[in-house]
C-alpha positions as CSV (number, residue, x, y, z in Angstrom):
1,M,-29.5,-4.8,8.5
2,A,-28.2,-8.0,6.6
3,L,-25.6,-7.5,3.9
4,N,-27.1,-8.4,0.4
5,N,-24.0,-8.1,-1.8
6,A,-21.0,-10.5,-1.8
7,M,-18.7,-7.9,-3.1
8,T,-19.3,-5.5,-0.2
9,A,-18.9,-8.4,2.2
10,D,-15.6,-9.2,0.7
11,F,-14.5,-5.6,1.0
12,L,-15.5,-5.6,4.7
13,R,-13.6,-8.7,5.4
14,S,-10.5,-7.4,3.6
15,A,-10.8,-4.1,5.6
16,Y,-11.3,-6.0,8.8
17,G,-8.0,-7.9,8.1
18,G,-6.1,-4.8,7.3
19,E,-7.4,-2.9,10.3
20,S,-6.7,-5.8,12.6
21,M,-3.1,-6.0,11.3
22,A,-2.5,-2.2,11.6
23,H,-3.8,-2.4,15.2
24,M,-1.2,-5.0,16.1
25,R,1.6,-3.4,14.0
26,Y,1.1,-0.1,15.8
27,L,1.2,-1.6,19.1
28,I,4.5,-3.3,18.2
29,W,5.9,-0.1,16.7
30,G,4.7,1.8,19.9
31,D,6.7,-0.5,22.0
32,H,9.7,0.0,19.7
33,A,9.3,3.8,19.9
34,E,9.1,3.7,23.6
35,K,12.4,1.8,23.8
36,A,14.0,4.1,21.3
37,G,13.3,7.1,23.6
38,Y,10.2,8.5,21.9
39,P,7.5,8.1,24.5
40,N,5.0,10.5,22.9
41,I,5.3,8.8,19.4
42,A,4.8,5.6,21.2
43,R,1.5,7.0,22.6
44,L,0.5,8.2,19.2
45,F,1.0,4.6,17.9
46,R,-1.1,3.2,20.8
47,G,-3.7,5.8,20.2
48,I,-4.0,5.1,16.5
49,A,-3.9,1.4,17.2
50,Y,-7.0,1.9,19.3
51,A,-8.7,3.7,16.4
52,E,-7.7,0.8,14.0
53,W,-9.3,-1.6,16.6
54,A,-12.5,0.6,16.3
55,H,-12.5,0.3,12.5
56,A,-12.0,-3.5,12.7
57,K,-14.8,-3.7,15.2
58,N,-17.2,-1.7,13.0
59,H,-16.4,-3.9,9.9
60,F,-16.8,-7.0,12.0
61,N,-20.1,-5.9,13.3
62,V,-21.5,-5.1,9.9
63,L,-20.5,-8.7,9.0
64,K,-22.4,-10.1,12.0
65,N,-24.7,-12.3,9.8
66,Q,-22.1,-13.6,7.6
67,V,-21.4,-16.7,9.6
68,G,-18.6,-19.1,8.5
69,D,-15.0,-19.4,7.6
70,N,-13.5,-17.2,5.1
71,T,-10.0,-16.6,3.7
72,V,-9.2,-12.9,4.2
73,A,-6.7,-11.2,1.8
74,A,-5.6,-7.8,3.1
75,G,-2.5,-5.6,2.3
76,A,0.0,-5.2,5.2
77,V,3.2,-3.4,5.9
78,F,6.0,-5.5,7.6
79,G,9.2,-4.8,9.3
80,N,10.4,-3.2,12.6
81,T,13.6,-1.3,12.0
82,D,13.9,2.2,13.2
83,I,11.4,5.0,14.2
84,I,11.7,6.8,10.9
85,E,11.1,3.6,8.8
86,N,8.3,2.4,11.1
87,L,6.6,5.8,10.7
88,Q,7.0,5.6,7.0
89,G,5.4,2.2,7.0
90,A,2.5,3.7,8.9
91,I,2.2,6.6,6.5
92,N,2.3,4.3,3.5
93,G,-0.4,2.1,5.0
94,E,-2.7,5.0,5.9
95,L,-2.2,6.7,2.5
96,H,-3.1,3.4,0.8
97,E,-6.4,3.3,2.7
98,V,-7.1,7.0,2.0
99,D,-6.1,7.1,-1.7
100,Q,-6.9,3.5,-2.9
101,M,-8.8,1.2,-0.6
102,Y,-11.5,3.0,1.2
103,P,-12.7,5.2,-1.7
104,V,-13.4,2.1,-3.8
105,Y,-14.9,0.3,-0.9
106,L,-17.1,3.2,0.0
107,E,-18.4,3.8,-3.5
108,T,-19.1,0.1,-3.9
109,A,-21.2,0.2,-0.7
110,R,-23.1,3.2,-1.9
111,F,-23.7,1.6,-5.3
112,Q,-24.9,-1.6,-3.8
113,N,-27.0,0.3,-1.2
114,E,-25.2,-1.2,1.8
115,K,-25.8,1.5,4.3
116,D,-24.1,-0.1,7.3
117,A,-21.0,-0.9,5.2
118,E,-21.1,2.6,3.8
119,R,-21.1,4.1,7.3
120,S,-18.3,1.8,8.5
121,F,-16.1,2.6,5.4
122,H,-16.8,6.4,5.8
123,F,-15.8,6.4,9.4
124,A,-12.5,4.6,8.7
125,L,-11.7,6.8,5.7
126,E,-12.1,10.0,7.6
127,A,-10.1,8.9,10.5
128,E,-7.2,7.5,8.3
129,K,-6.8,11.0,6.7
130,I,-6.1,12.3,10.2
131,H,-3.8,9.4,11.1
132,A,-1.6,9.9,7.9
133,N,-1.1,13.5,8.9
134,M,-0.3,12.7,12.5
135,F,2.2,10.1,11.4
136,K,3.8,12.5,9.0
137,G,4.3,15.1,11.8
138,A,5.8,12.5,14.0
139,Q,8.1,11.4,11.3
140,E,9.3,15.0,10.7
141,A,10.0,15.4,14.5
142,A,11.9,12.0,14.6
143,K,14.0,13.0,11.6
144,S,15.4,15.9,13.6
145,G,15.9,13.6,16.6
146,K,13.0,14.9,18.5
147,D,9.8,13.4,19.9
148,I,6.4,14.9,19.3
149,P,5.0,17.3,21.9
150,N,3.5,15.8,25.1
151,Q,-0.1,16.4,24.4
152,K,-3.2,14.3,25.2
153,I,-4.4,12.1,22.4
154,Y,-8.1,11.5,22.2
155,V,-9.7,8.7,20.1
156,C,-13.5,8.3,19.4
157,P,-14.4,4.7,20.1
158,I,-17.2,4.9,17.6
159,C,-15.4,5.9,14.4
160,G,-11.7,6.1,15.3
161,Y,-11.4,10.0,14.8
162,T,-8.2,10.9,16.5
163,Y,-7.3,14.4,18.0
164,M,-4.2,15.7,19.7
165,G,-4.4,18.6,22.2
166,D,-6.6,20.0,25.0
167,N,-9.4,21.5,23.1
168,V,-11.3,18.3,22.1
169,S,-14.9,18.7,21.0
170,D,-17.6,16.2,20.1
171,C,-16.7,14.0,17.1
172,P,-16.9,15.7,13.8
173,V,-17.1,12.5,12.0
174,C,-19.9,10.6,13.8
175,G,-21.1,13.0,16.3
176,A,-20.1,11.1,19.5
177,K,-19.8,13.1,22.7
178,K,-16.3,13.9,23.7
179,E,-16.9,12.5,27.1
180,I,-16.8,8.9,25.6
181,F,-13.4,9.4,23.8
182,K,-10.5,7.4,25.0
183,E,-7.5,9.3,26.1
184,F,-3.9,8.3,25.5
């Protein structure tokens, strides 16, 4: 389905830029966490980086017929200091997407009857809620000088849904089978 509305296309490009930067930022912060002695928080960063890649891929795919160069404006968190600050940056970024960005983008796509964009924004919004909570838990552990528990982290490659633990089931966001999840 082709996009018919310039505003939704602009929102998709902005979201693509933001998700792409989050993907890279989380990989960098994951390396930093590993070096700082937090291997499980490092895995969390890497798992959620993969989820952000899935969001960027979805947005990019909805834009497949929007051929040409575009300037992309997207918010981003910068800095690489210590584990607690890096986690706070992650929390801030995720909460911005949950509280500000994706609700507006999603409602605009609905209003403009852009079903593919609506689905892509919905997938990202639901996953970002989970990511914010996971980063909050990781920050609480790091504040007390501890790593998070050594649990498997599963990420749905379709929507970015992220789950930590052993009892993963099919994706509650997009319905993907648990067998296709990527494990970190």
